[in-house]
A tleap script that builds the chain and sets N, CA, C and O, in Angstrom:
source leaprc.protein.ff14SB
mol = sequence {
  NMET ASN ALA SER ILE PRO GLU ILE ASP LEU
  HIE GLY TYR SER ARG PHE GLU ALA LYS LYS
  ILE ILE TYR GLU LYS VAL LYS GLU TYR ARG
  LYS ARG GLY ILE PHE LEU ILE LYS VAL ILE
  HIE GLY TYR ASN ASN GLY ASP THR ILE LYS
  LYS TRP ILE ILE ASN SER LEU ASP LEU LYS
  LYS GLU LEU CYS ILE ARG LYS VAL GLU GLN
  ASP VAL ILE ASN PRO GLY ALA THR PHE LEU
  TYR CLEU
}
set mol.1.N position { 12.624 -22.959 -85.778 }
set mol.1.CA position { 11.823 -22.147 -86.808 }
set mol.1.C position { 12.750 -21.875 -87.944 }
set mol.1.O position { 13.836 -22.432 -88.099 }
set mol.2.N position { 12.201 -20.923 -88.766 }
set mol.2.CA position { 12.894 -20.642 -90.041 }
set mol.2.C position { 14.061 -19.820 -89.684 }
set mol.2.O position { 13.972 -18.846 -88.936 }
set mol.3.N position { 15.279 -20.267 -90.288 }
set mol.3.CA position { 16.539 -19.651 -90.097 }
set mol.3.C position { 16.595 -18.152 -90.514 }
set mol.3.O position { 17.510 -17.436 -90.106 }
set mol.4.N position { 15.636 -17.693 -91.310 }
set mol.4.CA position { 15.654 -16.402 -91.823 }
set mol.4.C position { 15.006 -15.400 -90.872 }
set mol.4.O position { 14.940 -14.215 -91.200 }
set mol.5.N position { 14.535 -15.825 -89.729 }
set mol.5.CA position { 13.912 -15.042 -88.804 }
set mol.5.C position { 15.063 -14.430 -87.870 }
set mol.5.O position { 15.799 -15.172 -87.219 }
set mol.6.N position { 15.174 -13.076 -87.844 }
set mol.6.CA position { 16.334 -12.588 -86.998 }
set mol.6.C position { 16.139 -12.849 -85.477 }
set mol.6.O position { 15.006 -12.847 -84.997 }
set mol.7.N position { 17.167 -13.057 -84.774 }
set mol.7.CA position { 17.205 -13.387 -83.418 }
set mol.7.C position { 17.977 -12.311 -82.642 }
set mol.7.O position { 18.992 -11.771 -83.083 }
set mol.8.N position { 17.424 -12.044 -81.465 }
set mol.8.CA position { 18.174 -11.119 -80.433 }
set mol.8.C position { 18.365 -12.050 -79.276 }
set mol.8.O position { 17.433 -12.477 -78.595 }
set mol.9.N position { 19.634 -12.341 -79.092 }
set mol.9.CA position { 20.108 -13.165 -78.006 }
set mol.9.C position { 20.435 -12.310 -76.764 }
set mol.9.O position { 21.338 -11.476 -76.827 }
set mol.10.N position { 19.693 -12.506 -75.592 }
set mol.10.CA position { 19.828 -11.714 -74.477 }
set mol.10.C position { 20.503 -12.480 -73.333 }
set mol.10.O position { 20.540 -12.012 -72.195 }
set mol.11.N position { 21.062 -13.724 -73.671 }
set mol.11.CA position { 21.811 -14.459 -72.604 }
set mol.11.C position { 22.777 -13.521 -71.850 }
set mol.11.O position { 23.541 -12.804 -72.496 }
set mol.12.N position { 22.767 -13.505 -70.600 }
set mol.12.CA position { 23.766 -12.780 -69.780 }
set mol.12.C position { 23.595 -11.378 -69.611 }
set mol.12.O position { 24.491 -10.691 -69.122 }
set mol.13.N position { 22.286 -10.813 -70.054 }
set mol.13.CA position { 22.044 -9.455 -69.928 }
set mol.13.C position { 21.071 -9.349 -68.672 }
set mol.13.O position { 20.409 -10.312 -68.284 }
set mol.14.N position { 21.047 -8.187 -68.116 }
set mol.14.CA position { 20.077 -7.850 -67.117 }
set mol.14.C position { 18.867 -7.462 -67.779 }
set mol.14.O position { 18.876 -7.308 -69.000 }
set mol.15.N position { 17.715 -7.270 -67.032 }
set mol.15.CA position { 16.457 -6.923 -67.601 }
set mol.15.C position { 16.605 -5.481 -68.264 }
set mol.15.O position { 16.072 -5.188 -69.335 }
set mol.16.N position { 17.356 -4.651 -67.540 }
set mol.16.CA position { 17.490 -3.283 -67.964 }
set mol.16.C position { 18.258 -3.160 -69.343 }
set mol.16.O position { 17.947 -2.366 -70.230 }
set mol.17.N position { 19.309 -4.063 -69.394 }
set mol.17.CA position { 20.167 -4.102 -70.620 }
set mol.17.C position { 19.396 -4.686 -71.686 }
set mol.17.O position { 19.448 -4.174 -72.805 }
set mol.18.N position { 18.682 -5.707 -71.464 }
set mol.18.CA position { 17.830 -6.441 -72.401 }
set mol.18.C position { 16.820 -5.454 -73.054 }
set mol.18.O position { 16.615 -5.426 -74.268 }
set mol.19.N position { 16.186 -4.619 -72.118 }
set mol.19.CA position { 15.210 -3.667 -72.579 }
set mol.19.C position { 15.830 -2.791 -73.594 }
set mol.19.O position { 15.227 -2.589 -74.648 }
set mol.20.N position { 16.962 -2.264 -73.373 }
set mol.20.CA position { 17.622 -1.369 -74.259 }
set mol.20.C position { 17.967 -2.016 -75.579 }
set mol.20.O position { 17.786 -1.414 -76.637 }
set mol.21.N position { 18.455 -3.217 -75.526 }
set mol.21.CA position { 18.829 -3.937 -76.724 }
set mol.21.C position { 17.611 -4.266 -77.635 }
set mol.21.O position { 17.662 -4.219 -78.864 }
set mol.22.N position { 16.531 -4.597 -76.922 }
set mol.22.CA position { 15.295 -4.881 -77.737 }
set mol.22.C position { 14.746 -3.756 -78.417 }
set mol.22.O position { 14.344 -3.847 -79.577 }
set mol.23.N position { 14.703 -2.548 -77.667 }
set mol.23.CA position { 14.160 -1.331 -78.271 }
set mol.23.C position { 15.011 -0.938 -79.513 }
set mol.23.O position { 14.483 -0.569 -80.562 }
set mol.24.N position { 16.317 -1.035 -79.342 }
set mol.24.CA position { 17.207 -0.738 -80.474 }
set mol.24.C position { 17.109 -1.677 -81.760 }
set mol.24.O position { 17.155 -1.297 -82.930 }
set mol.25.N position { 16.970 -2.913 -81.321 }
set mol.25.CA position { 16.857 -3.883 -82.512 }
set mol.25.C position { 15.462 -3.920 -83.127 }
set mol.25.O position { 15.311 -4.169 -84.323 }
set mol.26.N position { 14.524 -3.689 -82.368 }
set mol.26.CA position { 13.131 -3.630 -83.027 }
set mol.26.C position { 13.004 -2.449 -83.951 }
set mol.26.O position { 12.432 -2.516 -85.039 }
set mol.27.N position { 13.563 -1.368 -83.465 }
set mol.27.CA position { 13.524 -0.090 -84.403 }
set mol.27.C position { 14.273 -0.395 -85.696 }
set mol.27.O position { 13.809 -0.151 -86.810 }
set mol.28.N position { 15.475 -0.950 -85.466 }
set mol.28.CA position { 16.407 -1.362 -86.643 }
set mol.28.C position { 15.605 -2.226 -87.618 }
set mol.28.O position { 15.387 -1.893 -88.783 }
set mol.29.N position { 15.175 -3.382 -87.042 }
set mol.29.CA position { 14.413 -4.451 -87.905 }
set mol.29.C position { 13.217 -3.762 -88.675 }
set mol.29.O position { 13.032 -3.932 -89.880 }
set mol.30.N position { 12.504 -3.052 -87.956 }
set mol.30.CA position { 11.311 -2.363 -88.559 }
set mol.30.C position { 11.770 -1.621 -89.699 }
set mol.30.O position { 11.258 -1.847 -90.796 }
set mol.31.N position { 12.745 -0.697 -89.561 }
set mol.31.CA position { 13.201 0.073 -90.701 }
set mol.31.C position { 13.736 -0.795 -91.916 }
set mol.31.O position { 13.709 -0.298 -93.041 }
set mol.32.N position { 14.143 -1.873 -91.752 }
set mol.32.CA position { 14.551 -2.843 -92.656 }
set mol.32.C position { 13.394 -3.698 -93.204 }
set mol.32.O position { 13.654 -4.562 -94.040 }
set mol.33.N position { 12.192 -3.515 -92.801 }
set mol.33.CA position { 10.999 -4.247 -93.251 }
set mol.33.C position { 10.871 -5.499 -92.661 }
set mol.33.O position { 10.257 -6.352 -93.303 }
set mol.34.N position { 11.350 -5.801 -91.508 }
set mol.34.CA position { 11.409 -7.146 -90.893 }
set mol.34.C position { 10.232 -6.893 -89.754 }
set mol.34.O position { 10.205 -5.932 -88.985 }
set mol.35.N position { 9.304 -7.927 -89.815 }
set mol.35.CA position { 8.228 -7.860 -88.770 }
set mol.35.C position { 8.013 -8.995 -87.987 }
set mol.35.O position { 6.993 -9.071 -87.301 }
set mol.36.N position { 8.961 -10.010 -88.006 }
set mol.36.CA position { 8.957 -11.038 -86.993 }
set mol.36.C position { 10.348 -11.202 -86.497 }
set mol.36.O position { 11.293 -11.336 -87.274 }
set mol.37.N position { 10.481 -11.190 -85.161 }
set mol.37.CA position { 11.805 -11.353 -84.438 }
set mol.37.C position { 11.711 -12.455 -83.403 }
set mol.37.O position { 10.668 -12.584 -82.762 }
set mol.38.N position { 12.727 -13.240 -83.211 }
set mol.38.CA position { 12.776 -14.334 -82.330 }
set mol.38.C position { 13.654 -13.654 -81.141 }
set mol.38.O position { 14.786 -13.237 -81.387 }
set mol.39.N position { 13.152 -13.571 -80.000 }
set mol.39.CA position { 13.980 -13.114 -78.775 }
set mol.39.C position { 14.428 -14.172 -77.910 }
set mol.39.O position { 13.549 -14.759 -77.279 }
set mol.40.N position { 15.708 -14.556 -77.745 }
set mol.40.CA position { 16.176 -15.667 -77.003 }
set mol.40.C position { 16.576 -15.066 -75.641 }
set mol.40.O position { 17.495 -14.252 -75.543 }
set mol.41.N position { 15.922 -15.456 -74.702 }
set mol.41.CA position { 16.139 -14.982 -73.316 }
set mol.41.C position { 16.620 -16.136 -72.306 }
set mol.41.O position { 17.195 -15.851 -71.256 }
set mol.42.N position { 16.376 -17.321 -72.653 }
set mol.42.CA position { 16.684 -18.360 -71.818 }
set mol.42.C position { 15.681 -18.647 -70.690 }
set mol.42.O position { 14.764 -17.840 -70.535 }
set mol.43.N position { 15.763 -19.659 -69.934 }
set mol.43.CA position { 14.837 -19.997 -68.948 }
set mol.43.C position { 15.482 -20.708 -67.675 }
set mol.43.O position { 14.860 -20.693 -66.612 }
set mol.44.N position { 16.561 -21.248 -67.761 }
set mol.44.CA position { 17.207 -21.973 -66.743 }
set mol.44.C position { 17.610 -21.187 -65.501 }
set mol.44.O position { 17.453 -21.674 -64.381 }
set mol.45.N position { 18.112 -20.015 -65.685 }
set mol.45.CA position { 18.565 -19.139 -64.675 }
set mol.45.C position { 17.676 -18.030 -64.298 }
set mol.45.O position { 18.114 -16.914 -64.018 }
set mol.46.N position { 16.366 -18.352 -64.289 }
set mol.46.CA position { 15.283 -17.355 -63.965 }
set mol.46.C position { 14.705 -16.862 -65.244 }
set mol.46.O position { 15.318 -16.904 -66.311 }
set mol.47.N position { 13.451 -16.375 -65.090 }
set mol.47.CA position { 12.620 -16.020 -66.250 }
set mol.47.C position { 12.306 -14.436 -66.138 }
set mol.47.O position { 11.238 -14.016 -66.584 }
set mol.48.N position { 13.121 -13.674 -65.618 }
set mol.48.CA position { 12.769 -12.214 -65.390 }
set mol.48.C position { 12.424 -11.527 -66.754 }
set mol.48.O position { 11.412 -10.850 -66.936 }
set mol.49.N position { 13.477 -11.809 -67.775 }
set mol.49.CA position { 13.374 -11.163 -68.894 }
set mol.49.C position { 12.125 -11.735 -69.773 }
set mol.49.O position { 11.408 -10.987 -70.437 }
set mol.50.N position { 11.965 -13.004 -69.710 }
set mol.50.CA position { 10.810 -13.620 -70.408 }
set mol.50.C position { 9.494 -13.102 -69.889 }
set mol.50.O position { 8.596 -12.794 -70.674 }
set mol.51.N position { 9.356 -12.995 -68.543 }
set mol.51.CA position { 8.118 -12.379 -68.012 }
set mol.51.C position { 7.976 -10.940 -68.399 }
set mol.51.O position { 6.859 -10.476 -68.631 }
set mol.52.N position { 9.026 -10.240 -68.477 }
set mol.52.CA position { 8.825 -8.755 -68.799 }
set mol.52.C position { 8.390 -8.679 -70.256 }
set mol.52.O position { 7.458 -7.945 -70.585 }
set mol.53.N position { 9.056 -9.432 -71.136 }
set mol.53.CA position { 8.548 -9.447 -72.570 }
set mol.53.C position { 7.086 -9.657 -72.748 }
set mol.53.O position { 6.356 -8.882 -73.367 }
set mol.54.N position { 6.670 -10.857 -72.109 }
set mol.54.CA position { 5.246 -11.175 -72.098 }
set mol.54.C position { 4.260 -10.270 -71.672 }
set mol.54.O position { 3.228 -10.027 -72.297 }
set mol.55.N position { 4.632 -9.716 -70.472 }
set mol.55.CA position { 3.816 -8.915 -69.709 }
set mol.55.C position { 3.871 -7.343 -69.941 }
set mol.55.O position { 2.980 -6.627 -69.485 }
set mol.56.N position { 4.901 -6.845 -70.636 }
set mol.56.CA position { 5.084 -5.396 -70.650 }
set mol.56.C position { 4.191 -4.703 -71.589 }
set mol.56.O position { 4.396 -4.827 -72.796 }
set mol.57.N position { 3.273 -4.025 -71.176 }
set mol.57.CA position { 2.380 -3.173 -71.924 }
set mol.57.C position { 3.162 -2.109 -72.585 }
set mol.57.O position { 2.926 -1.802 -73.754 }
set mol.58.N position { 4.171 -1.479 -71.823 }
set mol.58.CA position { 4.880 -0.438 -72.416 }
set mol.58.C position { 5.631 -0.807 -73.651 }
set mol.58.O position { 5.718 -0.022 -74.594 }
set mol.59.N position { 6.251 -2.160 -73.659 }
set mol.59.CA position { 7.024 -2.578 -74.615 }
set mol.59.C position { 6.069 -2.721 -75.914 }
set mol.59.O position { 6.412 -2.324 -77.027 }
set mol.60.N position { 4.971 -3.266 -75.666 }
set mol.60.CA position { 3.926 -3.378 -76.881 }
set mol.60.C position { 3.483 -2.028 -77.380 }
set mol.60.O position { 3.406 -1.841 -78.594 }
set mol.61.N position { 3.188 -1.078 -76.522 }
set mol.61.CA position { 2.667 0.199 -77.016 }
set mol.61.C position { 3.684 0.954 -77.494 }
set mol.61.O position { 3.442 1.551 -78.543 }
set mol.62.N position { 4.942 1.117 -76.927 }
set mol.62.CA position { 5.944 2.057 -77.487 }
set mol.62.C position { 6.571 1.534 -78.738 }
set mol.62.O position { 7.017 2.330 -79.564 }
set mol.63.N position { 6.633 0.218 -78.933 }
set mol.63.CA position { 7.296 -0.289 -80.098 }
set mol.63.C position { 6.141 -0.872 -81.118 }
set mol.63.O position { 6.434 -1.591 -82.073 }
set mol.64.N position { 4.969 -0.529 -80.842 }
set mol.64.CA position { 3.939 -1.083 -81.803 }
set mol.64.C position { 3.901 -2.510 -81.907 }
set mol.64.O position { 3.668 -2.942 -83.036 }
set mol.65.N position { 4.066 -3.296 -81.037 }
set mol.65.CA position { 4.144 -4.756 -81.242 }
set mol.65.C position { 2.792 -5.365 -81.200 }
set mol.65.O position { 2.135 -5.325 -80.160 }
set mol.66.N position { 2.364 -5.901 -82.230 }
set mol.66.CA position { 1.011 -6.415 -82.459 }
set mol.66.C position { 0.830 -7.807 -81.746 }
set mol.66.O position { -0.315 -8.155 -81.454 }
set mol.67.N position { 1.797 -8.545 -81.479 }
set mol.67.CA position { 1.663 -9.880 -80.863 }
set mol.67.C position { 2.882 -10.403 -80.281 }
set mol.67.O position { 3.942 -10.325 -80.903 }
set mol.68.N position { 2.799 -10.993 -78.993 }
set mol.68.CA position { 3.990 -11.520 -78.427 }
set mol.68.C position { 3.639 -13.020 -78.084 }
set mol.68.O position { 2.660 -13.268 -77.381 }
set mol.69.N position { 4.409 -13.972 -78.564 }
set mol.69.CA position { 4.053 -15.335 -78.600 }
set mol.69.C position { 5.251 -16.121 -78.072 }
set mol.69.O position { 6.357 -15.966 -78.590 }
set mol.70.N position { 5.065 -16.929 -77.094 }
set mol.70.CA position { 6.112 -17.866 -76.630 }
set mol.70.C position { 6.307 -18.921 -77.622 }
set mol.70.O position { 5.364 -19.465 -78.197 }
set mol.71.N position { 7.530 -19.205 -77.819 }
set mol.71.CA position { 7.916 -20.425 -78.689 }
set mol.71.C position { 7.470 -21.617 -78.146 }
set mol.71.O position { 7.801 -21.895 -76.993 }
set mol.72.N position { 6.705 -22.436 -78.852 }
set mol.72.CA position { 6.089 -23.639 -78.245 }
set mol.72.C position { 7.244 -24.791 -78.081 }
set mol.72.O position { 7.225 -25.688 -77.239 }
set mol.73.N position { 8.152 -24.589 -78.973 }
set mol.73.CA position { 9.344 -25.639 -79.080 }
set mol.73.C position { 10.427 -25.394 -78.032 }
set mol.73.O position { 11.005 -26.299 -77.431 }
set mol.74.N position { 10.654 -24.062 -77.864 }
set mol.74.CA position { 11.890 -23.655 -77.037 }
set mol.74.C position { 11.304 -22.647 -75.962 }
set mol.74.O position { 10.990 -21.509 -76.310 }
set mol.75.N position { 11.176 -23.030 -74.795 }
set mol.75.CA position { 10.584 -22.143 -73.679 }
set mol.75.C position { 11.517 -20.919 -73.351 }
set mol.75.O position { 11.154 -19.963 -72.666 }
set mol.76.N position { 12.833 -21.067 -73.952 }
set mol.76.CA position { 13.717 -19.947 -73.693 }
set mol.76.C position { 13.754 -18.809 -74.742 }
set mol.76.O position { 14.648 -17.968 -74.837 }
set mol.77.N position { 12.619 -18.913 -75.533 }
set mol.77.CA position { 12.433 -17.989 -76.674 }
set mol.77.C position { 11.003 -17.417 -76.795 }
set mol.77.O position { 10.043 -18.041 -76.344 }
set mol.78.N position { 10.877 -16.242 -77.399 }
set mol.78.CA position { 9.661 -15.742 -77.502 }
set mol.78.C position { 9.669 -14.825 -78.816 }
set mol.78.O position { 10.632 -14.091 -79.036 }
set mol.79.N position { 8.650 -14.881 -79.622 }
set mol.79.CA position { 8.528 -14.201 -80.938 }
set mol.79.C position { 7.784 -12.832 -80.805 }
set mol.79.O position { 6.727 -12.749 -80.179 }
set mol.80.N position { 8.337 -11.829 -81.377 }
set mol.80.CA position { 7.705 -10.530 -81.406 }
set mol.80.C position { 7.095 -10.236 -82.722 }
set mol.80.O position { 7.884 -10.269 -83.667 }
set mol.81.N position { 5.908 -9.968 -82.978 }
set mol.81.CA position { 5.383 -9.662 -84.228 }
set mol.81.C position { 5.128 -8.117 -84.281 }
set mol.81.O position { 4.387 -7.550 -83.477 }
set mol.82.N position { 5.759 -7.521 -85.228 }
set mol.82.CA position { 5.736 -6.025 -85.271 }
set mol.82.C position { 4.631 -5.505 -86.195 }
set mol.82.O position { 4.472 -4.293 -86.346 }
savepdb mol mol.pdb
quit
């Protein structure tokens, strides 16, 4: 996709660590006026983080995420629309 979309790379992190990073980065990007973020979580070594991002109602509610969309080109990434 567009290179100007900020990315959060979560390779090598646990779900707990990934949650903390996502919460920090989403708040930071929102303050900077950025409302689309690409989260790179991978898919080869399990999809725990991916499933959590897609299914977490708390994530969507607490961070006011309007839409969560899987990257159709890369199954190891998900877009967050703030």
